[in-house]
N, C-alpha and C positions, 0 to 999 in steps of 0.2 A: 674422279668422283667415286665414292665408295659404292660397291655393288649392293643391291638389295639382297636380303638374306631369306632363304627358304630352309625350314627345318622339316625333315621327314623322319617321323618316329616309326620304327619297324620297317625301315627303308632298304633292307638288304635283299629283298626278294625280287621276283620278276617285275612286278609293277613298280616297286620303289626304284629299282635300277633304271628303268625307262624314264621315270619322272625326273630322276637326278640328271640324266643326260639331256632331257628336253629343257628343263629349267636352266641348266648350265648354258645351253645354247641360246636361251633368252636373256642371258647376262646376269643371272643370279649366282650368288655364292650359296651352294647347297650343302647343308650340314645333315649328316645321316646319323641317327641314333638307333642302335640295334643291340640285340643280345650278344651276338658274336663279334669277335674282333674284326674290324674292317680297316684295311690299309688307307693311309692318307690323313692329312692334318685336320680335315673337316669330318671326322668320324669319331663317335663316342659310343661307349657301351652303357647299358642300363639293365636292370632286372625287370623293368616294365611294371613295377609295383610300388617302389619307394623313390623319394626325391634323392637326387645326387648331383654331382658336378655338371651333368648334362643339362640341368634345368637353366643354367645361366645362358645357354645358347638361345633360349626363347626370347630373351630381352631384346627388344628392337627388331624382331623378325617381321618381315612383310607377310610371310605365308607359313602356316603350320599345317602339315598333313600327317594324320595318324593312320597308319596301315597295320598296326601291331595286332596280332591275333594268331593263335594256333590254327594250323590247317584243319579243314573239316573233312579232308580226304582220309578218313579212318573209320573204324567201327564205332557206332554210337553206343558204347557201353557207358555205365554210369561214371567211371573215372574219366573217360575221354570227354563226356558231356560237360563235366565240371570244369575240366581244363580249358575246353573251347570257350565257354562263357566267361570264366575268370580271366583268361588272357585278354579278352576284349574289354571287359568292365574295368579291371584293375588298371590297365594302361590308360584308358580314357580318364578315369578318376585322377590318377597321379598327374597326367598332363593338365587337367583342370586345376589342380592345386598349384602346379608350377606356373601356369598362366595367371592365376589369381595373385601370385606373389610378384609378378612383374611390375616394374614402374612404367615401362613402355611395352605392353603386351603385343603379341602378333596382331596384325590388322584383320586377318581372316584365318579361321581354323576350319579345315576340311577334315571330317572324320569318316573313315570307311564305314559302310553298312553293306547291305546286299539286296539285290532284286528278289531274292527268295522270300522276302518279307510278305509278298503277296500270295493270295490263295492259288491253289492249283487250278489253272484256267484252261479249259479244253474247248475244242470246236470253234464255232463262230462267235463265241463270247467276246465282247470288246476287250481290248488290251487294257491292262491296269495303268492308269496315269496317277500322278501324285494326288490329284484332286478326287478322282473317282475310284481308285484302286481299292480292292477289298483285301484287308489284312487276313492272312490265313491262320492255320493251326499247325501244330507239330513242332518238333525240335528245332528245325532250321529257322522257323518263324520266331520261336522263342529266343534264339540267338540274336536275330536281328532286332527284335523289340527290346530286349534287355540292353543291347548295345546302344540303341538310339535313346533309350530312357536314361542311361548313364551319361550320355553326351548332353542331353537336355538338362539334366540335373546339376551339371557343373556350375559352380557359383560364379565363375569368371564372367563378368557382364560385358567386357569390352570388345572382344573379337566378334566379327560377324561369323556365325556358325552355320556350316553347310554339312549335311549328311549325304554321303555319296552312296546311293542305292545302286551298286554296280552289278552288271550282268557278267556272264562269262566273257573274259577278255582274250582275244585271239592274237597270238604272236608266235614267232618261230623259235624263240630262245627261252621259253618258260611257260608256266601255266598248263592248261589242258590240251592246247592244240597240237603240240608235237606228239603227244600220246595218241590223240585221235588220228593223226595222219599216219603214224606208224601202224596202228591197228587196221586202218583202211587199206594200207598197202598189202596187208596180209589177208584181205578179203572181208574184213569187218566194216564194210561201208553200206550195210543194209539197215533197215529200220530196227531200232532198239526197242524191244517190247512191241507195242502196237505201232510205234512210229508216229502216232497222232499228237504226242505231246509237243508243245511249243518250245522253241529254243530262242531265248533272248541273248544277244551276243554283242560284241563291240571289238573293232580292230584296235590294237594297241596304240596306233598313231592317234586315233580319235579319243582314246582314253586320256592320253597326255594332253591333247588339245582341249578336251572338255574341262579337265582340272585347271589348266591355265586360264581358260575362259571364265570359269566360276571364281577363280582367285582374283582376276584382274579386270574383267570386262563387265562386271555387274555388281550391284550392291545388294542383291537378293540373298536371303538366308533360307534355312529350312531344308527339307528333303528334296533331292533331285534324283530322278531316274537317269542313270548313266549307262545308256545302252543305245544301240542303233535303232532307227525308226522302223525297221522292217523285220520283226520276228518271223520265224518260219517253222513249219513242222519238222520234227526230228527226221522223218523219212526224206524230206527234201534236203535237209542239211547233209545227210549221209549220201544222197544221190549226187550232190555237188562234189563231195570228196571222191566218190567213185568215178565221176566223169573226168576229173583231172588226173587221178592216180592210176586208173585202169588196171585193177588187180586181175590176175588170171582167174581166180575163184571169188565167188561172193557167198559168204556163209551166213545162214540165218542166225538171228539173235533173239530168240524167244525170252520172255521174262524169266522163266525158270532157269535158263542157262545163265542169264545175267546175275541171278541171285547166287548161283553156285560160284561164278567167277568173282563176285564181290566178296564172298566169304573168304576165298583163298587169297585175294589181293588185299584183304583187311580194309575194305572200304564199304560204302553203302550205295545201293542201286538208286536211291533218291536223287543222287547227283546227276543221273542221266534220265530218270523216268518221271521226275516231277515236271509238270507242264508250266513253263514260265513264259507268259505273254505280257510283256511290259513295253510301255511306250514313253519316250522322253519328252513329254508335253512341255514342261517348263523350259528345258533347254531350247526347244524349237521356238517357243514363243519369245524368247529373249534374242533370237536371231542366230543361234549357233548353227553353222553349216557343217555337216559331216563330210569328211573326205571319202569315207567308205560307207555310204548309206544302205547298200544292199549286200547280202552275204555272198553272192556269186562274185562280185567285184573284189570283196575282201579275201576270199579263199584263193581266187586266181592270183592276186598279188602275193599272198603268203607262200603259195606253192611254186611260184616262179622265182622267188628270191634266192 
């Protein structure tokens, strides 16, 4: 019997590689479309702006996941801002055109978004759910809103469409966590800034499981918060890192020092100072069970691997 097909656009990065492995294990034939050359028969290239031979792979696919978009780990100058937004909007629009041209379009289309769409949430304020969350302001929010608007505007009527409002995903072989762990070993496992800002997070295993759940175990559409159900303050997150890594020194990280560091590293302090308090209400209501529901458990697993 022919295997069901999954197509991952922008699937050459940390999350895409894990999704490919996870869905292959579930019995799918996984096709990756990316800008760079990828070895293997089920890998194609695109420019993420115009239709090409890659579009034929969407025909008859069971699942389409779009993860294309330039990294936000850079300085937010005007050129970078334009590239960040265009890379997300253009790729989403051209996928919409390709899906609309299919005789047998994908059954479900999951498009990346981000949990930073919500407002900066501090203190005891309730976490942002899909139903009650407050959309914020600023460039990162503009990226998320523009991305989701482009997704919603796609004319393709047939696939069930899901927007993945994903938090920071923790894994050992990519993303932010290896950098966090390396800095913590050097003593930077202290509160960053005030340390009161909330951190919403997700173990890489649960990210893949959540995507599979949304693709195959429900018929629900719309935006989903893809994060663990237990956000925690930045100071607590760093305390857990220090508890496991036990550096000889613990160095303070005041905001002014983070600003200096961000300048030299060509990044933005918003990535660590914005308070993200997000709750996966819809996933939980549908019965999704997290393998790593609390951060202590997730960090312990990652640092023991």
